[in-house]
N, CA, C and O atoms as a CHARMM CRD file, in Angstrom:
* protein
*
  316
    1    1 UNK  N     10.38500  14.31600  17.34300 PROA 1      0.00000
    2    1 UNK  CA     8.99100  14.11600  17.02500 PROA 1      0.00000
    3    1 UNK  C      8.50800  12.81900  17.65700 PROA 1      0.00000
    4    1 UNK  O      9.29900  11.91600  17.92800 PROA 1      0.00000
    5    2 UNK  N      7.25800  12.73900  17.88000 PROA 2      0.00000
    6    2 UNK  CA     6.69000  11.51900  18.41600 PROA 2      0.00000
    7    2 UNK  C      5.88000  10.82200  17.33800 PROA 2      0.00000
    8    2 UNK  O      5.39100  11.46200  16.40700 PROA 2      0.00000
    9    3 UNK  N      5.74300   9.53700  17.46200 PROA 3      0.00000
   10    3 UNK  CA     4.99700   8.75200  16.47300 PROA 3      0.00000
   11    3 UNK  C      3.62100   8.41100  17.02100 PROA 3      0.00000
   12    3 UNK  O      3.45500   8.14200  18.21100 PROA 3      0.00000
   13    4 UNK  N      2.64400   8.42900  16.13400 PROA 4      0.00000
   14    4 UNK  CA     1.30500   7.95500  16.46400 PROA 4      0.00000
   15    4 UNK  C      1.07500   6.67100  15.67500 PROA 4      0.00000
   16    4 UNK  O      1.89900   6.31000  14.83600 PROA 4      0.00000
   17    5 UNK  N     -0.01100   5.99100  15.92600 PROA 5      0.00000
   18    5 UNK  CA    -0.25800   4.69700  15.30100 PROA 5      0.00000
   19    5 UNK  C     -0.08600   4.67700  13.80100 PROA 5      0.00000
   20    5 UNK  O      0.48900   3.73400  13.25800 PROA 5      0.00000
   21    6 UNK  N     -0.57500   5.70200  13.11800 PROA 6      0.00000
   22    6 UNK  CA    -0.46300   5.71000  11.65400 PROA 6      0.00000
   23    6 UNK  C      0.96100   5.93900  11.16600 PROA 6      0.00000
   24    6 UNK  O      1.24400   5.70800   9.99000 PROA 6      0.00000
   25    7 UNK  N      1.86400   6.38500  12.03300 PROA 7      0.00000
   26    7 UNK  CA     3.26100   6.61200  11.66100 PROA 7      0.00000
   27    7 UNK  C      4.15300   5.40500  11.93200 PROA 7      0.00000
   28    7 UNK  O      5.30300   5.37500  11.49400 PROA 7      0.00000
   29    8 UNK  N      3.64800   4.43500  12.63200 PROA 8      0.00000
   30    8 UNK  CA     4.50100   3.33200  13.06400 PROA 8      0.00000
   31    8 UNK  C      5.08900   2.53700  11.90000 PROA 8      0.00000
   32    8 UNK  O      6.19300   2.00600  12.02100 PROA 8      0.00000
   33    9 UNK  N      4.37500   2.44400  10.77300 PROA 9      0.00000
   34    9 UNK  CA     4.94000   1.71700   9.63700 PROA 9      0.00000
   35    9 UNK  C      6.18400   2.41800   9.09500 PROA 9      0.00000
   36    9 UNK  O      7.09800   1.74800   8.61400 PROA 9      0.00000
   37   10 UNK  N      6.24000   3.75400   9.16200 PROA 10     0.00000
   38   10 UNK  CA     7.43900   4.47700   8.73100 PROA 10     0.00000
   39   10 UNK  C      8.61800   4.16300   9.64600 PROA 10     0.00000
   40   10 UNK  O      9.73700   3.95200   9.17700 PROA 10     0.00000
   41   11 UNK  N      8.36600   4.13400  10.94000 PROA 11     0.00000
   42   11 UNK  CA     9.40500   3.81900  11.91400 PROA 11     0.00000
   43   11 UNK  C      9.86900   2.36900  11.73100 PROA 11     0.00000
   44   11 UNK  O     11.06600   2.08600  11.79600 PROA 11     0.00000
   45   12 UNK  N      8.93300   1.46400  11.50300 PROA 12     0.00000
   46   12 UNK  CA     9.27900   0.04600  11.31400 PROA 12     0.00000
   47   12 UNK  C     10.12300  -0.15100  10.06600 PROA 12     0.00000
   48   12 UNK  O     11.09300  -0.90900  10.09800 PROA 12     0.00000
   49   13 UNK  N      9.77600   0.51500   8.96100 PROA 13     0.00000
   50   13 UNK  CA    10.57100   0.39800   7.73600 PROA 13     0.00000
   51   13 UNK  C     11.98100   0.93000   7.94900 PROA 13     0.00000
   52   13 UNK  O     12.94800   0.31000   7.50700 PROA 13     0.00000
   53   14 UNK  N     12.11000   2.07400   8.62200 PROA 14     0.00000
   54   14 UNK  CA    13.42600   2.63500   8.89300 PROA 14     0.00000
   55   14 UNK  C     14.24800   1.70100   9.77900 PROA 14     0.00000
   56   14 UNK  O     15.43300   1.49000   9.52200 PROA 14     0.00000
   57   15 UNK  N     13.63100   1.14600  10.81300 PROA 15     0.00000
   58   15 UNK  CA    14.34400   0.22600  11.70700 PROA 15     0.00000
   59   15 UNK  C     14.79300  -1.03100  10.96800 PROA 15     0.00000
   60   15 UNK  O     15.91400  -1.50000  11.16800 PROA 15     0.00000
   61   16 UNK  N     13.93400  -1.57600  10.12200 PROA 16     0.00000
   62   16 UNK  CA    14.28900  -2.78300   9.36700 PROA 16     0.00000
   63   16 UNK  C     15.41800  -2.50300   8.38400 PROA 16     0.00000
   64   16 UNK  O     16.35900  -3.29100   8.28900 PROA 16     0.00000
   65   17 UNK  N     15.34300  -1.40100   7.65400 PROA 17     0.00000
   66   17 UNK  CA    16.39400  -1.05700   6.69800 PROA 17     0.00000
   67   17 UNK  C     17.71800  -0.79400   7.40400 PROA 17     0.00000
   68   17 UNK  O     18.77600  -1.17100   6.90100 PROA 17     0.00000
   69   18 UNK  N     17.66400  -0.15100   8.56300 PROA 18     0.00000
   70   18 UNK  CA    18.86900   0.11700   9.33600 PROA 18     0.00000
   71   18 UNK  C     19.50800  -1.18300   9.80500 PROA 18     0.00000
   72   18 UNK  O     20.72600  -1.33900   9.71900 PROA 18     0.00000
   73   19 UNK  N     18.69800  -2.11800  10.30100 PROA 19     0.00000
   74   19 UNK  CA    19.22300  -3.40200  10.77000 PROA 19     0.00000
   75   19 UNK  C     19.86200  -4.18000   9.62600 PROA 19     0.00000
   76   19 UNK  O     20.95600  -4.72300   9.78600 PROA 19     0.00000
   77   20 UNK  N     19.20000  -4.24300   8.47900 PROA 20     0.00000
   78   20 UNK  CA    19.74000  -4.98800   7.33200 PROA 20     0.00000
   79   20 UNK  C     21.02700  -4.33800   6.82900 PROA 20     0.00000
   80   20 UNK  O     22.00200  -5.03900   6.55500 PROA 20     0.00000
   81   21 UNK  N     21.04800  -3.01200   6.70300 PROA 21     0.00000
   82   21 UNK  CA    22.24700  -2.31900   6.23600 PROA 21     0.00000
   83   21 UNK  C     23.41200  -2.54100   7.19600 PROA 21     0.00000
   84   21 UNK  O     24.54600  -2.73900   6.75900 PROA 21     0.00000
   85   22 UNK  N     23.14000  -2.51000   8.49800 PROA 22     0.00000
   86   22 UNK  CA    24.19300  -2.73800   9.49300 PROA 22     0.00000
   87   22 UNK  C     24.75800  -4.15100   9.38200 PROA 22     0.00000
   88   22 UNK  O     25.97400  -4.33800   9.41800 PROA 22     0.00000
   89   23 UNK  N     23.89300  -5.13200   9.25000 PROA 23     0.00000
   90   23 UNK  CA    24.35600  -6.52300   9.10900 PROA 23     0.00000
   91   23 UNK  C     25.15700  -6.71800   7.82200 PROA 23     0.00000
   92   23 UNK  O     26.19700  -7.37700   7.83400 PROA 23     0.00000
   93   24 UNK  N     24.68600  -6.15500   6.72500 PROA 24     0.00000
   94   24 UNK  CA    25.41200  -6.29800   5.46100 PROA 24     0.00000
   95   24 UNK  C     26.76200  -5.59300   5.50500 PROA 24     0.00000
   96   24 UNK  O     27.74400  -6.10700   4.97000 PROA 24     0.00000
   97   25 UNK  N     26.82200  -4.42500   6.13300 PROA 25     0.00000
   98   25 UNK  CA    28.10000  -3.71800   6.25300 PROA 25     0.00000
   99   25 UNK  C     29.09400  -4.54100   7.06500 PROA 25     0.00000
  100   25 UNK  O     30.26200  -4.65100   6.69300 PROA 25     0.00000
  101   26 UNK  N     28.63900  -5.11200   8.16300 PROA 26     0.00000
  102   26 UNK  CA    29.51900  -5.94500   8.99600 PROA 26     0.00000
  103   26 UNK  C     29.95800  -7.21400   8.28000 PROA 26     0.00000
  104   26 UNK  O     31.01200  -7.76900   8.58900 PROA 26     0.00000
  105   27 UNK  N     29.14800  -7.68000   7.31600 PROA 27     0.00000
  106   27 UNK  CA    29.48400  -8.88100   6.56000 PROA 27     0.00000
  107   27 UNK  C     30.40400  -8.57000   5.38000 PROA 27     0.00000
  108   27 UNK  O     30.71900  -9.46100   4.59000 PROA 27     0.00000
  109   28 UNK  N     30.83800  -7.31100   5.25500 PROA 28     0.00000
  110   28 UNK  CA    31.79700  -6.98200   4.21800 PROA 28     0.00000
  111   28 UNK  C     31.22200  -6.32700   2.97800 PROA 28     0.00000
  112   28 UNK  O     31.86200  -6.33400   1.92600 PROA 28     0.00000
  113   29 UNK  N     30.04400  -5.77100   3.07600 PROA 29     0.00000
  114   29 UNK  CA    29.43000  -5.06800   1.94200 PROA 29     0.00000
  115   29 UNK  C     29.42600  -3.56800   2.24500 PROA 29     0.00000
  116   29 UNK  O     28.42800  -3.04200   2.73700 PROA 29     0.00000
  117   30 UNK  N     30.53400  -2.87500   1.95600 PROA 30     0.00000
  118   30 UNK  CA    30.63900  -1.45900   2.32900 PROA 30     0.00000
  119   30 UNK  C     29.65800  -0.55100   1.59300 PROA 30     0.00000
  120   30 UNK  O     29.42100   0.57600   2.02800 PROA 30     0.00000
  121   31 UNK  N     29.08600  -1.02000   0.48900 PROA 31     0.00000
  122   31 UNK  CA    28.10600  -0.19900  -0.22900 PROA 31     0.00000
  123   31 UNK  C     26.78800  -0.07900   0.53000 PROA 31     0.00000
  124   31 UNK  O     25.92000   0.70300   0.14000 PROA 31     0.00000
  125   32 UNK  N     26.63000  -0.84000   1.60300 PROA 32     0.00000
  126   32 UNK  CA    25.40900  -0.79000   2.40400 PROA 32     0.00000
  127   32 UNK  C     25.56800   0.08500   3.64300 PROA 32     0.00000
  128   32 UNK  O     24.74400   0.03400   4.55600 PROA 32     0.00000
  129   33 UNK  N     26.62300   0.88100   3.67100 PROA 33     0.00000
  130   33 UNK  CA    26.88000   1.76300   4.81800 PROA 33     0.00000
  131   33 UNK  C     25.80000   2.83800   4.90900 PROA 33     0.00000
  132   33 UNK  O     25.40100   3.41300   3.89700 PROA 33     0.00000
  133   34 UNK  N     25.33400   3.10100   6.11600 PROA 34     0.00000
  134   34 UNK  CA    24.33900   4.15400   6.33300 PROA 34     0.00000
  135   34 UNK  C     25.01000   5.51400   6.12300 PROA 34     0.00000
  136   34 UNK  O     26.18000   5.67700   6.47100 PROA 34     0.00000
  137   35 UNK  N     24.29400   6.49200   5.55900 PROA 35     0.00000
  138   35 UNK  CA    24.90800   7.76700   5.21600 PROA 35     0.00000
  139   35 UNK  C     25.17700   8.71200   6.38500 PROA 35     0.00000
  140   35 UNK  O     25.70100   9.80600   6.17200 PROA 35     0.00000
  141   36 UNK  N     24.83800   8.32900   7.59400 PROA 36     0.00000
  142   36 UNK  CA    25.09200   9.17900   8.75500 PROA 36     0.00000
  143   36 UNK  C     24.85400   8.42400  10.04000 PROA 36     0.00000
  144   36 UNK  O     24.48400   7.25000  10.02900 PROA 36     0.00000
  145   37 UNK  N     25.06800   9.10700  11.14600 PROA 37     0.00000
  146   37 UNK  CA    24.89200   8.49600  12.46500 PROA 37     0.00000
  147   37 UNK  C     23.49100   8.71600  13.02600 PROA 37     0.00000
  148   37 UNK  O     22.99000   7.89300  13.79200 PROA 37     0.00000
  149   38 UNK  N     22.87000   9.80900  12.65200 PROA 38     0.00000
  150   38 UNK  CA    21.55300  10.16600  13.18000 PROA 38     0.00000
  151   38 UNK  C     20.58700  10.36300  12.02300 PROA 38     0.00000
  152   38 UNK  O     20.92100  11.01600  11.03500 PROA 38     0.00000
  153   39 UNK  N     19.40200   9.80800  12.14200 PROA 39     0.00000
  154   39 UNK  CA    18.38400   9.95900  11.10300 PROA 39     0.00000
  155   39 UNK  C     17.22100  10.78500  11.62900 PROA 39     0.00000
  156   39 UNK  O     16.74300  10.57400  12.74300 PROA 39     0.00000
  157   40 UNK  N     16.77700  11.72500  10.81200 PROA 40     0.00000
  158   40 UNK  CA    15.56800  12.49100  11.10300 PROA 40     0.00000
  159   40 UNK  C     14.51300  12.04400  10.11000 PROA 40     0.00000
  160   40 UNK  O     14.74600  12.05700   8.90100 PROA 40     0.00000
  161   41 UNK  N     13.37400  11.65500  10.60600 PROA 41     0.00000
  162   41 UNK  CA    12.28400  11.19200   9.76200 PROA 41     0.00000
  163   41 UNK  C     11.08900  12.10300   9.98400 PROA 41     0.00000
  164   41 UNK  O     10.59900  12.23100  11.10600 PROA 41     0.00000
  165   42 UNK  N     10.62200  12.73400   8.91800 PROA 42     0.00000
  166   42 UNK  CA     9.49400  13.65800   9.02500 PROA 42     0.00000
  167   42 UNK  C      8.18100  12.91200   9.19100 PROA 42     0.00000
  168   42 UNK  O      7.76000  12.18500   8.29100 PROA 42     0.00000
  169   43 UNK  N      7.54100  13.08500  10.31900 PROA 43     0.00000
  170   43 UNK  CA     6.23800  12.45300  10.56400 PROA 43     0.00000
  171   43 UNK  C      5.10300  13.45700  10.39300 PROA 43     0.00000
  172   43 UNK  O      4.07700  13.12800   9.79900 PROA 43     0.00000
  173   44 UNK  N      5.26400  14.63600  10.88700 PROA 44     0.00000
  174   44 UNK  CA     4.29200  15.71900  10.73800 PROA 44     0.00000
  175   44 UNK  C      5.08400  16.96100  10.34200 PROA 44     0.00000
  176   44 UNK  O      5.95600  17.40500  11.08900 PROA 44     0.00000
  177   45 UNK  N      4.79400  17.51100   9.20000 PROA 45     0.00000
  178   45 UNK  CA     5.53800  18.66500   8.69200 PROA 45     0.00000
  179   45 UNK  C      5.38100  19.86800   9.61700 PROA 45     0.00000
  180   45 UNK  O      4.26300  20.23800   9.97600 PROA 45     0.00000
  181   46 UNK  N      6.49700  20.47500  10.00100 PROA 46     0.00000
  182   46 UNK  CA     6.52000  21.67400  10.83000 PROA 46     0.00000
  183   46 UNK  C      7.46100  22.67700  10.15400 PROA 46     0.00000
  184   46 UNK  O      8.64100  22.73000  10.50000 PROA 46     0.00000
  185   47 UNK  N      6.96700  23.46900   9.20000 PROA 47     0.00000
  186   47 UNK  CA     7.84700  24.33100   8.41000 PROA 47     0.00000
  187   47 UNK  C      8.55700  25.41900   9.20300 PROA 47     0.00000
  188   47 UNK  O      9.57600  25.93200   8.74200 PROA 47     0.00000
  189   48 UNK  N      8.06400  25.78600  10.36500 PROA 48     0.00000
  190   48 UNK  CA     8.69900  26.85600  11.13300 PROA 48     0.00000
  191   48 UNK  C      9.76800  26.34800  12.10300 PROA 48     0.00000
  192   48 UNK  O     10.30600  27.13100  12.88600 PROA 48     0.00000
  193   49 UNK  N     10.07500  25.07200  12.06300 PROA 49     0.00000
  194   49 UNK  CA    11.10200  24.54400  12.95300 PROA 49     0.00000
  195   49 UNK  C     12.48600  24.90400  12.43600 PROA 49     0.00000
  196   49 UNK  O     12.68600  25.08400  11.23500 PROA 49     0.00000
  197   50 UNK  N     13.43100  25.00600  13.35000 PROA 50     0.00000
  198   50 UNK  CA    14.80600  25.35700  12.99700 PROA 50     0.00000
  199   50 UNK  C     15.51800  24.16500  12.36700 PROA 50     0.00000
  200   50 UNK  O     15.18400  23.01600  12.65800 PROA 50     0.00000
  201   51 UNK  N     16.50700  24.43400  11.49700 PROA 51     0.00000
  202   51 UNK  CA    17.30800  23.34900  10.93200 PROA 51     0.00000
  203   51 UNK  C     18.00400  22.59000  12.06100 PROA 51     0.00000
  204   51 UNK  O     18.37500  23.21700  13.05400 PROA 51     0.00000
  205   52 UNK  N     18.19200  21.33300  11.96700 PROA 52     0.00000
  206   52 UNK  CA    17.92800  20.44400  10.83600 PROA 52     0.00000
  207   52 UNK  C     16.52900  19.83600  10.86200 PROA 52     0.00000
  208   52 UNK  O     16.24100  18.92100  10.09100 PROA 52     0.00000
  209   53 UNK  N     15.65600  20.33300  11.74000 PROA 53     0.00000
  210   53 UNK  CA    14.33100  19.73400  11.91000 PROA 53     0.00000
  211   53 UNK  C     13.28800  20.31300  10.95500 PROA 53     0.00000
  212   53 UNK  O     12.09800  20.04000  11.11100 PROA 53     0.00000
  213   54 UNK  N     13.70300  21.09300   9.98800 PROA 54     0.00000
  214   54 UNK  CA    12.80200  21.74600   9.03900 PROA 54     0.00000
  215   54 UNK  C     12.56100  20.87300   7.80000 PROA 54     0.00000
  216   54 UNK  O     12.81100  21.30200   6.67400 PROA 54     0.00000
  217   55 UNK  N     12.08900  19.68300   8.01300 PROA 55     0.00000
  218   55 UNK  CA    11.83600  18.75900   6.90400 PROA 55     0.00000
  219   55 UNK  C     10.65300  19.25000   6.07300 PROA 55     0.00000
  220   55 UNK  O      9.70000  19.81800   6.60500 PROA 55     0.00000
  221   56 UNK  N     10.72900  19.02300   4.76300 PROA 56     0.00000
  222   56 UNK  CA     9.73400  19.56400   3.83900 PROA 56     0.00000
  223   56 UNK  C      8.47600  18.72300   3.69500 PROA 56     0.00000
  224   56 UNK  O      7.41100  19.26300   3.39500 PROA 56     0.00000
  225   57 UNK  N      8.57300  17.41400   3.90200 PROA 57     0.00000
  226   57 UNK  CA     7.40000  16.56800   3.64000 PROA 57     0.00000
  227   57 UNK  C      7.37800  15.36200   4.57400 PROA 57     0.00000
  228   57 UNK  O      8.39400  14.99200   5.16400 PROA 57     0.00000
  229   58 UNK  N      6.22100  14.76900   4.69200 PROA 58     0.00000
  230   58 UNK  CA     6.06400  13.55800   5.49000 PROA 58     0.00000
  231   58 UNK  C      6.90100  12.44400   4.88600 PROA 58     0.00000
  232   58 UNK  O      6.95200  12.29700   3.66500 PROA 58     0.00000
  233   59 UNK  N      7.53900  11.68000   5.70700 PROA 59     0.00000
  234   59 UNK  CA     8.39900  10.54200   5.34700 PROA 59     0.00000
  235   59 UNK  C      9.73800  10.96400   4.76700 PROA 59     0.00000
  236   59 UNK  O     10.49800  10.11300   4.30600 PROA 59     0.00000
  237   60 UNK  N     10.05100  12.26700   4.77800 PROA 60     0.00000
  238   60 UNK  CA    11.38900  12.69600   4.35100 PROA 60     0.00000
  239   60 UNK  C     12.40700  12.20700   5.36700 PROA 60     0.00000
  240   60 UNK  O     12.17700  12.27800   6.57400 PROA 60     0.00000
  241   61 UNK  N     13.52200  11.71400   4.87600 PROA 61     0.00000
  242   61 UNK  CA    14.57900  11.18600   5.73800 PROA 61     0.00000
  243   61 UNK  C     15.83100  12.01300   5.52400 PROA 61     0.00000
  244   61 UNK  O     16.28500  12.17800   4.39100 PROA 61     0.00000
  245   62 UNK  N     16.38900  12.53200   6.60400 PROA 62     0.00000
  246   62 UNK  CA    17.61500  13.32600   6.54200 PROA 62     0.00000
  247   62 UNK  C     18.62900  12.70000   7.49500 PROA 62     0.00000
  248   62 UNK  O     18.33900  12.47500   8.67000 PROA 62     0.00000
  249   63 UNK  N     19.81100  12.42500   6.97500 PROA 63     0.00000
  250   63 UNK  CA    20.87800  11.83700   7.77500 PROA 63     0.00000
  251   63 UNK  C     21.84300  12.92300   8.21900 PROA 63     0.00000
  252   63 UNK  O     22.17200  13.82900   7.45300 PROA 63     0.00000
  253   64 UNK  N     22.29200  12.82400   9.46400 PROA 64     0.00000
  254   64 UNK  CA    23.24700  13.77400  10.02600 PROA 64     0.00000
  255   64 UNK  C     24.46900  13.01900  10.53200 PROA 64     0.00000
  256   64 UNK  O     24.37500  11.88200  10.99300 PROA 64     0.00000
  257   65 UNK  N     25.61700  13.68200  10.43500 PROA 65     0.00000
  258   65 UNK  CA    26.84500  13.08900  10.96900 PROA 65     0.00000
  259   65 UNK  C     26.82400  13.15400  12.48800 PROA 65     0.00000
  260   65 UNK  O     26.08100  13.93000  13.08800 PROA 65     0.00000
  261   66 UNK  N     27.65000  12.32900  13.08400 PROA 66     0.00000
  262   66 UNK  CA    27.78900  12.35000  14.54000 PROA 66     0.00000
  263   66 UNK  C     28.52900  13.61800  14.94300 PROA 66     0.00000
  264   66 UNK  O     29.39400  14.10400  14.21400 PROA 66     0.00000
  265   67 UNK  N     28.18700  14.13500  16.08600 PROA 67     0.00000
  266   67 UNK  CA    28.88600  15.30000  16.62300 PROA 67     0.00000
  267   67 UNK  C     29.68600  14.86200  17.84500 PROA 67     0.00000
  268   67 UNK  O     29.35100  13.86500  18.48500 PROA 67     0.00000
  269   68 UNK  N     30.73400  15.59900  18.16500 PROA 68     0.00000
  270   68 UNK  CA    31.50400  15.23600  19.36000 PROA 68     0.00000
  271   68 UNK  C     30.63700  15.32700  20.61800 PROA 68     0.00000
  272   68 UNK  O     29.72000  16.14700  20.67300 PROA 68     0.00000
  273   69 UNK  N     30.91300  14.50500  21.61700 PROA 69     0.00000
  274   69 UNK  CA    30.14000  14.58100  22.86100 PROA 69     0.00000
  275   69 UNK  C     30.25400  15.96500  23.49600 PROA 69     0.00000
  276   69 UNK  O     31.30700  16.60100  23.45000 PROA 69     0.00000
  277   70 UNK  N     29.15800  16.41500  24.08400 PROA 70     0.00000
  278   70 UNK  CA    29.16000  17.69300  24.78700 PROA 70     0.00000
  279   70 UNK  C     29.50500  17.45800  26.24800 PROA 70     0.00000
  280   70 UNK  O     29.00400  16.50700  26.84800 PROA 70     0.00000
  281   71 UNK  N     30.34800  18.30100  26.83900 PROA 71     0.00000
  282   71 UNK  CA    30.70400  18.12400  28.24600 PROA 71     0.00000
  283   71 UNK  C     29.45900  18.15900  29.13600 PROA 71     0.00000
  284   71 UNK  O     28.62200  19.05400  29.02100 PROA 71     0.00000
  285   72 UNK  N     29.35600  17.18000  30.01200 PROA 72     0.00000
  286   72 UNK  CA    28.24400  17.11200  30.94700 PROA 72     0.00000
  287   72 UNK  C     26.98300  16.48700  30.39900 PROA 72     0.00000
  288   72 UNK  O     25.98600  16.39700  31.11600 PROA 72     0.00000
  289   73 UNK  N     26.99100  16.04500  29.13500 PROA 73     0.00000
  290   73 UNK  CA    25.80000  15.44700  28.54000 PROA 73     0.00000
  291   73 UNK  C     25.68200  13.98900  28.99700 PROA 73     0.00000
  292   73 UNK  O     26.57300  13.19100  28.70400 PROA 73     0.00000
  293   74 UNK  N     24.61300  13.61900  29.70600 PROA 74     0.00000
  294   74 UNK  CA    24.47700  12.23900  30.19500 PROA 74     0.00000
  295   74 UNK  C     24.19600  11.24200  29.07600 PROA 74     0.00000
  296   74 UNK  O     24.40400  10.04200  29.25600 PROA 74     0.00000
  297   75 UNK  N     23.72800  11.71800  27.92600 PROA 75     0.00000
  298   75 UNK  CA    23.40900  10.81100  26.82200 PROA 75     0.00000
  299   75 UNK  C     24.62700  10.50900  25.95700 PROA 75     0.00000
  300   75 UNK  O     24.83300   9.36300  25.55800 PROA 75     0.00000
  301   76 UNK  N     25.43800  11.52800  25.66300 PROA 76     0.00000
  302   76 UNK  CA    26.51000  11.33400  24.69100 PROA 76     0.00000
  303   76 UNK  C     27.88300  11.12000  25.30500 PROA 76     0.00000
  304   76 UNK  O     28.81300  10.76300  24.58200 PROA 76     0.00000
  305   77 UNK  N     28.05300  11.32100  26.59900 PROA 77     0.00000
  306   77 UNK  CA    29.34500  11.05200  27.21800 PROA 77     0.00000
  307   77 UNK  C     29.45000   9.60000  27.65300 PROA 77     0.00000
  308   77 UNK  O     28.45300   8.97400  28.01400 PROA 77     0.00000
  309   78 UNK  N     30.64400   9.08200  27.61600 PROA 78     0.00000
  310   78 UNK  CA    30.88200   7.72000  28.08400 PROA 78     0.00000
  311   78 UNK  C     30.72400   7.68900  29.60600 PROA 78     0.00000
  312   78 UNK  O     31.29500   8.52600  30.30600 PROA 78     0.00000
  313   79 UNK  N     29.94500   6.71900  30.12400 PROA 79     0.00000
  314   79 UNK  CA    29.74700   6.68500  31.58700 PROA 79     0.00000
  315   79 UNK  C     31.01300   6.34300  32.33400 PROA 79     0.00000
  316   79 UNK  O     31.00600   6.27600  33.56300 PROA 79     0.00000
């Protein structure tokens, strides 16, 4: 999904919380671990989208585990 001006505060809050949780986890606070590797944040509800993109409401946050790299993927393979 793409963000528009009115959605930027949601993105900023997620980025700030992610940064703080990462710093606290590295400082020895394991209870601040993020629940997954990838976050989906609902900005505009699209009920007909396929899972996992079928978020129910605006600002819904869904965490997903990391998946193994796909062969030939320029984003997820190590260069």
